[in-house]
C-alpha positions in Angstrom: 45.2 161.6 283.4 48.1 159.0 283.4 50.9 158.6 285.8 54.4 158.7 284.8 57.6 158.0 286.5 60.2 160.6 286.6 64.1 160.4 288.2 67.1 161.8 287.8 71.2 161.2 288.9 74.1 162.9 289.9 77.3 161.4 286.9 78.0 159.1 290.1 74.5 157.6 289.9 73.1 158.5 292.8 69.8 159.3 293.1 68.4 163.1 293.0 64.7 162.8 292.5 62.1 160.2 291.8 58.3 161.4 291.7 55.6 160.4 290.3 54.3 162.9 287.2 50.7 162.9 285.9 50.3 163.7 282.1 47.0 163.3 279.7 49.2 161.0 277.3 52.6 160.3 276.2 52.6 163.1 273.4 51.3 165.6 276.5 54.2 163.9 278.7 57.0 165.0 275.7 55.6 168.4 275.2 55.1 169.6 279.1 57.8 167.1 280.6 61.0 169.5 279.6 58.8 172.6 281.2 58.7 170.7 284.7 62.3 169.9 284.4 63.2 173.6 283.7 61.1 174.6 286.6 63.2 171.7 289.1 66.6 172.8 287.2 67.1 169.6 286.2 67.2 169.7 282.6 70.7 169.1 282.4 71.1 166.3 284.9 70.8 163.1 283.8 67.2 162.2 283.6 64.2 160.2 282.6 60.2 159.6 282.6 58.9 156.7 281.9 55.2 155.7 281.4 53.5 152.8 283.9 54.1 150.1 280.6 58.0 151.2 281.1 58.2 153.2 277.8 61.3 155.9 277.6 59.0 159.2 277.1 61.8 161.3 278.4 65.8 160.7 278.9 69.1 162.9 278.8 72.8 161.5 279.7 
């Protein structure tokens, strides 16, 4: 499993959530990340998910 950093923000820029998520690959993160967003009711908030190399996997403004 690989570790990914997830962050979500309010429109003001205030940090809501900062968590480490684990997925087997970038592809799995792209597929299953949106499900985790729905579970946490954060899909409409500004958010990003990056891998340990800093590659942007998911992003929403």
